[in-house]
Every structure is written in C-alpha cells, then in structure tokens.
C-alpha positions in Angstrom: 121.5 188.6 -28.1 121.2 191.2 -30.8 124.4 192.4 -32.5 125.7 195.9 -33.0 128.6 196.8 -35.3 130.4 200.1 -34.8 132.8 201.2 -37.6 135.5 203.8 -37.2 138.8 204.2 -39.2 141.0 203.7 -36.1 141.1 204.0 -32.3 144.0 206.5 -32.1 143.5 209.1 -29.4 140.8 211.6 -30.5 137.3 212.7 -29.7 135.3 210.4 -32.0 137.5 207.5 -31.1 136.9 208.0 -27.4 133.1 208.2 -28.0 133.2 204.8 -29.8 135.2 203.4 -26.9 132.7 204.6 -24.4 129.7 203.6 -26.4 131.1 200.1 -27.2 131.6 199.4 -23.5 128.1 200.6 -22.5 126.3 199.0 -25.5 128.0 195.7 -24.7 125.7 195.5 -21.6 122.7 195.3 -24.0 124.1 193.8 -27.3 126.9 191.7 -28.7 129.2 194.4 -29.9 131.8 194.4 -32.8 134.1 197.4 -33.3 135.5 197.5 -36.9 138.5 199.6 -37.6 140.3 200.2 -40.9 143.8 200.3 -39.5 145.8 200.7 -36.2 146.9 201.9 -33.8 144.5 201.0 -31.0 144.8 203.5 -28.1 141.5 203.0 -26.5 139.9 200.0 -24.8 136.6 198.8 -26.2 133.7 196.6 -25.2 133.0 193.6 -27.4 135.2 192.2 -30.2 137.7 194.2 -32.3 137.9 193.6 -36.1 140.8 195.2 -37.9 140.6 195.4 -41.7 144.3 196.1 -42.0 144.0 198.7 -44.7 146.4 201.5 -43.7 146.4 204.9 -45.2 149.1 206.1 -47.5 149.4 207.6 -51.0 146.6 209.0 -53.0 146.5 205.8 -55.0 146.2 203.8 -51.8 143.4 206.0 -50.6 141.6 205.4 -53.8 142.1 201.6 -53.8 141.3 201.5 -50.1 137.7 202.7 -50.8 137.0 199.5 -52.7 139.1 197.1 -50.6 137.4 198.4 -47.4 133.9 198.2 -49.1 134.5 194.6 -50.1 135.9 193.6 -46.7 133.0 195.3 -44.9 130.4 193.6 -47.1 132.0 190.2 -46.2 132.2 191.0 -42.4 128.6 192.2 -42.3 127.5 189.1 -44.1 129.5 186.8 -41.7 128.5 188.6 -38.5 125.0 189.5 -39.6 124.6 192.5 -37.2 121.2 193.9 -36.4 122.5 197.4 -36.8 125.7 198.9 -38.3 126.8 202.4 -37.2 129.6 204.3 -39.0 131.2 207.1 -37.1 133.8 208.3 -39.6 134.9 207.3 -43.0 131.3 206.9 -44.0 131.7 206.3 -47.8 132.8 202.7 -47.6 130.0 201.5 -45.3 127.4 203.4 -47.4 128.8 201.8 -50.6 128.3 198.3 -49.2 124.6 199.0 -49.8 123.9 197.3 -46.5 121.6 199.0 -44.0 123.7 201.5 -42.1 123.4 204.4 -39.6 126.0 207.1 -40.3 127.3 209.8 -38.0 128.2 213.3 -39.1 130.4 215.0 -36.5 131.6 218.2 -38.1 130.2 221.6 -39.1 129.5 221.1 -42.8 130.5 224.6 -43.8 134.1 223.5 -43.7 133.6 220.4 -45.9 135.4 220.3 -49.3 133.2 220.5 -52.4 133.4 216.8 -53.1 132.1 216.0 -49.6 129.2 218.4 -50.0 128.4 216.7 -53.3 128.3 213.4 -51.5 125.9 214.8 -48.9 123.6 215.8 -51.7 123.8 212.5 -53.5 125.3 209.5 -51.7 123.8 210.3 -48.3 120.3 210.0 -49.9 120.7 206.3 -50.7 117.9 204.2 -49.2 120.3 201.9 -47.3 121.1 204.9 -44.9 118.5 204.3 -42.2 119.4 207.4 -40.2 122.0 210.2 -40.1 123.0 210.9 -36.6 124.5 214.3 -35.8 126.3 215.3 -32.6 124.7 218.7 -32.4 121.4 220.3 -33.4 123.3 222.9 -35.4 124.7 220.3 -37.7 121.3 218.6 -38.0 119.9 222.0 -39.1 122.6 222.4 -41.7 121.9 218.9 -43.2 118.2 219.7 -43.4 118.5 223.3 -44.7 121.5 223.0 -47.0 121.4 219.4 -48.2 117.7 218.5 -47.9 118.5 215.4 -45.8 115.4 214.2 -43.9 116.4 211.1 -42.0 118.3 212.9 -39.3 118.5 212.8 -35.5 120.8 214.5 -33.0 122.4 212.3 -30.3 125.0 214.1 -28.3 128.4 212.7 -27.5 128.6 210.8 -24.2 131.0 211.0 -21.4 131.7 208.3 -18.8 131.3 210.2 -15.5 132.2 207.1 -13.4 135.4 206.6 -15.3 136.3 210.3 -15.1 135.7 210.3 -11.3 138.1 207.3 -11.0 140.8 209.2 -12.9 140.7 212.3 -10.7 142.5 210.7 -7.7 146.0 211.2 -9.1 148.2 214.1 -7.8 148.5 217.5 -9.4 150.4 217.2 -12.8 152.3 220.5 -12.2 153.5 222.5 -9.2 152.6 225.8 -11.0 149.2 227.5 -11.8 148.0 227.0 -15.4 145.1 227.3 -17.8 144.5 224.4 -20.2 143.6 223.6 -23.8 143.3 220.2 -25.3 143.1 218.9 -28.9 144.8 217.9 -32.1 147.4 220.5 -33.1 145.6 221.6 -36.3 144.5 224.9 -37.6 140.9 224.1 -36.8 141.6 224.2 -33.1 142.8 227.8 -33.2 145.7 227.3 -30.8 147.6 230.1 -32.7 144.9 232.5 -31.7 145.0 231.3 -28.1 148.7 231.6 -27.9 148.7 235.1 -29.3 145.9 236.2 -27.0 147.6 234.7 -24.0 150.9 236.3 -24.8 149.2 239.7 -24.8 147.3 239.2 -21.6 148.2 240.2 -18.0 147.6 236.7 -16.7 150.7 235.4 -18.6 152.7 236.8 -15.7 150.8 234.7 -13.1 150.0 231.4 -14.9 151.2 229.2 -17.7 149.3 227.9 -20.7 149.4 224.2 -21.2 148.2 222.6 -24.4 147.7 218.8 -24.6 147.7 217.0 -27.9 149.8 216.3 -31.0 149.4 217.2 -34.7 150.8 218.6 -37.9 150.9 222.1 -36.6 153.3 221.4 -33.7 156.4 223.0 -35.4 154.4 226.0 -36.5 153.0 226.5 -33.0 156.4 226.0 -31.4 157.9 228.6 -33.7 155.1 231.0 -32.8 155.8 230.5 -29.1 159.5 231.1 -29.6 158.9 234.2 -31.7 156.7 235.6 -28.9 159.3 234.8 -26.3 156.9 232.6 -24.5 158.9 229.4 -24.2 158.6 229.2 -20.4 155.0 230.3 -20.3 153.4 228.1 -23.1 153.9 224.4 -23.0 153.0 222.0 -25.8 152.8 219.0 -23.6 151.8 216.3 -26.1 149.6 213.4 -25.6 148.7 212.1 -22.1 146.9 209.0 -20.9 144.8 210.9 -18.4 143.8 214.3 -19.5 141.1 214.6 -16.8 143.6 215.1 -14.0 145.0 218.0 -16.0 141.5 219.4 -16.4 140.7 219.1 -12.7 143.7 221.1 -11.6 143.5 223.8 -14.3 142.3 227.2 -13.2 140.1 227.2 -16.3 139.8 225.5 -19.7 139.9 227.3 -23.1 138.5 226.0 -26.3 139.8 228.3 -29.1 138.5 226.4 -32.1 137.6 228.0 -35.4 135.0 225.2 -35.9 133.6 222.3 -33.9 130.9 219.7 -34.4 130.3 219.3 -30.7 133.5 219.4 -28.6 133.9 216.6 -26.1 136.6 218.5 -24.2 134.1 221.1 -23.0 131.9 218.6 -21.3 134.9 216.6 -20.0 136.3 219.8 -18.4 133.0 220.7 -16.9 132.7 217.1 -15.6 136.0 217.8 -13.8 134.5 220.9 -12.2 136.6 223.3 -14.3 135.1 226.4 -15.8 135.3 226.8 -19.6 135.9 229.6 -22.0 134.8 228.5 -25.5 134.6 230.2 -28.9 131.1 230.5 -30.1 131.4 228.3 -33.2 128.4 227.9 -35.5 127.8 224.4 -34.1 128.5 222.8 -30.8 129.7 225.0 -27.9 126.5 227.1 -27.5 124.5 223.9 -27.1 126.7 223.1 -24.1 127.7 226.4 -22.6 125.1 228.7 -21.0 126.9 232.0 -21.0 127.9 233.1 -17.5 126.3 230.1 -15.9 128.6 227.2 -16.6 131.1 228.9 -18.9 131.8 231.9 -21.2 131.4 232.2 -24.9 133.7 234.4 -27.0 133.7 235.2 -30.8 135.7 233.0 -33.1 139.2 234.1 -34.1 139.0 237.3 -32.0 142.3 237.7 -30.1 141.2 240.8 -28.2 138.0 239.3 -27.0 139.7 236.1 -25.9 142.4 238.0 -24.1 139.8 240.1 -22.3 137.6 237.2 -21.3 140.5 235.2 -19.9 141.5 238.2 -17.8 137.9 238.7 -16.7 137.5 235.1 -15.6 140.9 235.1 -13.8 140.2 238.4 -11.9 136.5 238.1 -11.2 136.4 235.6 -8.3 132.6 235.8 -7.9 132.0 234.9 -11.5 134.7 232.2 -11.4 133.3 230.5 -8.3 129.8 230.6 -9.8 130.9 228.9 -13.0 132.8 226.3 -11.0 129.9 225.6 -8.8 127.6 225.0 -11.8 130.1 223.1 -13.9 129.4 219.4 -13.0 125.6 219.6 -12.7 125.4 221.2 -16.1 126.6 218.1 -18.0 124.9 215.2 -16.1 122.6 214.6 -19.1 125.6 213.7 -21.2 126.5 210.7 -19.1 127.0 207.5 -21.1 124.1 205.7 -19.5 121.6 208.3 -20.6 123.1 208.7 -24.1 123.1 205.0 -24.7 119.3 205.1 -24.0 119.0 207.4 -26.9 120.9 205.0 -29.2 118.8 202.1 -28.0 115.6 204.1 -28.7 117.0 204.9 -32.2 117.6 201.2 -33.0 114.1 200.3 -31.9 112.6 203.1 -34.1 114.6 201.8 -37.1 113.2 198.3 -36.5 109.7 199.6 -36.6 110.1 201.7 -39.8 
C-alpha cells in the first residue's frame, strides 16, 4: 500500500487541525497514513500513525533553532518511512527546506502576511521540490498567481465529515434560551469585537443571546468590551467545546464576523447543521461558499451598522429565514470528505505522471 505523510504543527483544536484529522481518517482507506506533528497537545483523532517531533514552541531563539531541528528530524523520518507523497498543511518552511518532494497548503489570505512571509512566497515557494501548492479557495490561488507568480497551484476546498456531524446532532439543546452563534479562535482576525458591538446596538439583543465558542489571546479584551457595554448577561464567551455542531444546530443563525479568512470551515459546518449563516464578505473564502440570499447572507467587512441591520433582517424576515434554512444542507454536499478526498487522490496521481 502506498504511503501518505501529512505534516501539521499540532492537533490542537482549530480549523486546519480538524481538516487534517478528517483527511487522515478518509485517506487511511486508500493509503498507509502518517500524521507528523511538531508538538502537542493532541485534541483530534487521526487515521493512521501519529509521529510527534517533540519540538515545542517557546522563545524567539527556540523558534529559530526549531527550524533546523524540525528540518533535520523531518528529513530522517521521510527517509525512514519513505512516503509516496508528503503534504504540509502549516509550518511549511521546514518541510520545504528538507528539499524532499512536498505538497504545501496555503490556507490564508496572503494580503495579511508579514513582509518576510511574502518574501518566502516569492523565493522559497519556487523551489523545485515543491510539487504543488494547494490553496483552500480560488481567491487565494488567484493571489498566488497574480501577486507572487506561482504557477504550480491548485484549489482543493476543505472537507467536512457529514456522517460524523450527523452522529453528533443527537444530543439535547445546549441552552434553554434562544441564541445566535459565532465560533473561532479569540483573535483580532475573527472580528468578534465588531460582532459584539453590532449585537449590543441591535434590537435582537432583547430577544436572544450571543454565544461565542473558542479560546484565544483576545479573551480578556473581549470580556472587558462586553462588560463596558453592559452585555454580561447577553453575550457569553463560552470557551472550547467538544461538540460545536450541536450548538450550531440549535442556534437561530450563525455569524462569521472575520476581518479575513482563507476559507472558513465553520460556515460549511453550520450549513451542514441546517443553520443559516451571515458572513463578512472577506476577499477570500466566504463568497465561494455563500450564495447571497440563497444559503446565507454576505455583509461588508468591519461594518457594524451593516452587520446589525442584516442580523435584524434575518431575525425578523421569516420568509427569508426559512428559505435560507431549507437550502442550507444541500448547498454544501460537495464539501463532504468522500468527495474532497477524491480530489486529493487525483492530485497525487497527477504528480506521479509529471
């Protein structure tokens, strides 16, 4: 059986990590799969064998030395396992520097990349050992071609495991009150500050609560914002949960308030749970998933007034709401893991014939 190696820094809860978890389980039906992480913790199940390099993050000096330690360890592991294909999902520098054949994934809007990362895209990402650069949206692929003149690109959307989600929707309601939902790491990128301000000024705050799932470095700032607005009882920073899907299923609707996204797994996950979505129209991602007023609503980025108005519109317009809800699940069937894995298998075959 052919071997596939998937590399990701860790398997802590997050979008890319969940993608690797899902892919590893489905790919293990076709290949011998190895999942390589740089450090713990491990919060997702995988298919195949787990290999931990035990190179934790830390000081700037450690980050610098880790580049070479990880590169050396990866070279050794690749030599020992001899995989047919290596795919790096994050932390791409070290796998590229092994000079072994590798497929790399770029998952974020490149406009927000720091200068050094943009320099790497113009230089390191053109090395001949990179067999393919896989993006998670056509918007990112267009950026790579137009702004960095990268040619070996291909878009493969993030998958969701519809069978798994269905199994996790049998639990009871998480709350006994009506709520709208947002999910993501508590970082500036996710725009939760904009969402909280828009919600605090909306009429629906009197009828529903806003629940935000996730953890991150902005927790204290967001909690202070909530307190300053007097919204402690209406806005809940609920933290991490093991089963976000049951929260999605029972939410009135889902809101993505991000300033930037590469793709946004939580949009398709919410739609898979039959829940309508409001999403900011970031440069890349949401507009490739949301067909406005068919399976969701798009709103300008960082526009509190527009977000407040669209939340009130979706809450009050029952005809629109029911139409979006009816179309939600069917609109994301093509993102099912079984179909997306077919795209990966096709990519591996294409590389073999180059």
